[in-house]
matplotlib code that plots the C-alpha trace (Angstrom):
import matplotlib.pyplot as plt

x = [-17.1, -17.5, -20.5, -18.3, -15.6, -18.1, -19.6, -16.2, -15.3, -18.6, -17.9, -14.4, -15.9, -18.4, -15.7, -13.4, -16.0, -17.0, -13.3, -12.7, -15.7, -14.6, -11.1, -12.4, -14.9, -12.1, -9.4, -10.4, -9.2, -5.6, -6.2, -7.0, -4.1, -4.3, -2.4, -4.8, -7.8, -6.6, -5.9, -9.4, -11.1, -9.2, -7.8, -4.4, -3.1, -3.4, -7.0, -8.0, -6.9, -8.7, -12.0, -11.3, -9.3, -7.6, -8.3, -10.1, -12.6, -13.1, -13.6, -16.2, -18.1, -17.9, -19.1, -22.0, -23.2, -22.6, -24.6, -27.5, -27.4, -27.1, -30.0, -32.1, -31.4, -32.2, -35.4, -36.6, -36.2, -39.4, -42.8, -43.4, -46.2, -43.8, -43.5, -40.5, -38.1, -38.9, -38.2, -34.9, -33.9, -35.0, -32.9, -30.0, -30.2, -30.3, -27.3, -25.4, -26.3, -25.1, -21.8, -21.3, -22.0, -20.0, -17.3, -14.8, -17.2, -18.9, -15.6, -14.6, -17.6, -15.9, -12.2, -12.1, -10.6, -12.9, -11.7, -9.3, -10.3, -14.0, -17.0, -17.9, -19.8, -23.5, -24.6, -22.4, -24.1, -27.5, -26.8, -25.8, -28.9, -31.1, -29.6, -30.1, -33.7, -34.5, -33.3, -34.7, -38.4, -38.7, -36.7, -39.1, -41.8, -39.9, -38.8, -41.7, -40.4, -37.1, -36.5, -34.8, -31.3, -31.6, -33.2, -30.4, -27.8, -29.8, -29.9, -26.1, -25.6, -27.9, -26.1, -22.7, -23.8, -25.0, -22.1, -19.7, -21.2, -21.2, -17.7, -16.0, -18.0, -17.4, -13.6, -13.4, -11.9, -11.1, -13.5, -16.3, -19.4, -18.7, -20.0, -22.7, -24.2, -24.2, -27.9, -29.0, -26.9, -28.1, -31.7, -31.0, -29.6, -32.4, -35.2, -34.2, -34.2, -36.8, -37.5, -38.1, -34.9, -34.7, -34.4]
y = [-1.0, 1.9, 0.1, -3.0, -0.9, 0.8, -2.6, -4.0, -1.0, -1.2, -4.9, -4.2, -1.4, -3.8, -6.5, -4.0, -2.7, -6.3, -7.2, -4.1, -4.7, -8.3, -7.0, -4.3, -6.6, -9.2, -6.9, -3.2, -0.3, -1.3, -4.6, -2.8, -3.6, -2.6, -5.7, -8.0, -6.1, -6.3, -10.1, -10.7, -8.6, -10.2, -7.0, -5.3, -3.1, 0.0, -0.8, 0.2, 3.8, 3.8, 3.2, 5.0, 8.2, 6.4, 3.8, 6.3, 6.8, 3.0, 3.0, 5.7, 3.3, 0.6, 2.9, 4.0, 0.4, 0.1, 3.3, 1.8, -1.4, 0.4, 2.8, -0.2, -1.9, 1.2, 1.8, -1.8, -1.5, 0.5, 1.0, 4.6, 3.9, 3.8, 6.8, 8.9, 7.9, 4.2, 4.7, 6.3, 3.4, 0.8, 2.6, 2.8, -0.9, -1.6, 0.6, -1.3, -4.6, -3.6, -2.2, -5.4, -7.6, -5.7, -3.9, -3.2, -2.0, 0.2, 1.7, 2.4, 4.8, 7.1, 6.3, 7.1, 10.5, 12.7, 14.4, 17.3, 19.2, 19.6, 18.2, 14.5, 13.2, 14.0, 10.3, 9.9, 12.9, 11.6, 8.3, 10.0, 12.3, 9.2, 7.9, 11.2, 11.4, 8.4, 10.2, 13.6, 12.5, 11.4, 14.4, 16.7, 15.2, 15.7, 19.2, 20.7, 24.2, 23.8, 25.4, 23.4, 24.6, 23.7, 20.3, 19.5, 20.2, 18.1, 15.3, 15.4, 15.6, 12.6, 10.6, 11.5, 10.6, 7.1, 6.5, 7.5, 5.0, 2.3, 2.9, 3.2, 0.2, -2.1, -1.2, -1.9, 1.5, 2.3, 5.2, 3.2, 1.5, -2.3, -4.0, -6.0, -2.7, -0.6, -1.3, -0.4, 2.8, 4.0, 3.5, 5.4, 8.3, 8.4, 8.1, 11.5, 13.2, 16.0, 16.1, 19.4, 20.8, 21.7, 25.4]
z = [-9.3, -7.0, -5.4, -4.8, -3.2, -0.9, 0.0, 0.8, 2.9, 4.8, 5.5, 6.8, 9.0, 10.7, 11.1, 12.7, 15.1, 16.0, 16.6, 18.7, 20.8, 21.5, 22.4, 24.7, 26.4, 27.0, 28.2, 28.4, 26.2, 26.9, 25.1, 21.8, 19.3, 15.6, 14.4, 16.2, 14.9, 11.3, 11.7, 13.1, 10.6, 7.7, 6.4, 6.0, 8.9, 6.8, 6.0, 9.5, 8.7, 5.5, 7.3, 10.6, 11.3, 14.2, 16.9, 19.0, 16.2, 16.2, 20.0, 19.7, 17.3, 19.9, 22.6, 20.4, 20.4, 24.2, 24.9, 22.9, 24.9, 28.1, 27.2, 26.3, 29.6, 31.5, 29.6, 30.1, 33.8, 34.3, 32.6, 33.6, 36.1, 39.1, 41.4, 40.3, 43.1, 42.5, 38.8, 39.5, 41.8, 39.2, 36.5, 38.8, 39.5, 35.7, 35.3, 38.1, 36.5, 33.1, 34.5, 36.5, 33.5, 31.0, 33.1, 30.3, 27.7, 30.4, 31.5, 27.9, 27.7, 30.1, 29.5, 25.8, 24.9, 23.0, 19.7, 20.5, 17.3, 18.1, 19.9, 20.1, 17.0, 16.9, 17.1, 20.2, 21.9, 20.8, 22.5, 25.7, 25.5, 25.3, 28.5, 30.2, 29.0, 31.1, 34.2, 33.3, 33.2, 36.8, 37.9, 36.2, 38.3, 41.5, 40.6, 38.6, 39.3, 37.6, 34.3, 31.4, 32.3, 35.9, 35.1, 32.7, 35.5, 38.0, 35.5, 35.0, 38.8, 39.4, 36.8, 38.3, 41.8, 40.8, 38.4, 41.2, 43.6, 41.1, 39.8, 43.2, 44.5, 41.6, 41.7, 45.4, 46.0, 49.6, 49.5, 47.7, 49.1, 49.5, 46.3, 48.2, 49.6, 46.4, 45.6, 49.1, 49.3, 45.9, 47.1, 50.3, 48.4, 45.8, 48.3, 49.6, 46.3, 46.1, 49.8, 51.4, 52.9, 56.6, 57.5]

ax = plt.figure().add_subplot(projection="3d")
ax.plot(x, y, z, "-o")
ax.set_aspect("equal")
plt.show()
């Protein structure tokens, strides 16, 4: 009996994640409604909270899937034989393509609130670390003198720079790069990474 209950719970969990993913992809985080999720998953409203602590917990599960897909897209964009700057540009283009193709799922990665009572779940941090590992490798070639701490900061700075260009450009913000120039401007920035500084 306990096995059947666990199996049913696991089924409901997957159905709720699927439904939440569809809602977020269609309308963003603001479109996520518990009643609609329960109806689409074929469960009672209260069953959501038997499976997840809250809707934020459910969003984290969707984001875990999105991180894996994003990481796979970025990893598939290069084969490792490219010069490091070219690799960074190819990864950035893959990041841009993913964000443009899945804008609401991509935005949910950064719009979700992390748990207030502790760090993000380990699996979530592992997914993010996998994405950062793609960036870290070519940076380590461009900055061989950097220690692990400095390289970690540089990786986050590089991600933040590309993410900012992509975000502001895709949202057509007044301060952003026009969307049809995003790819070119990212390349212009990344081609200068690791160059000797004047003075």
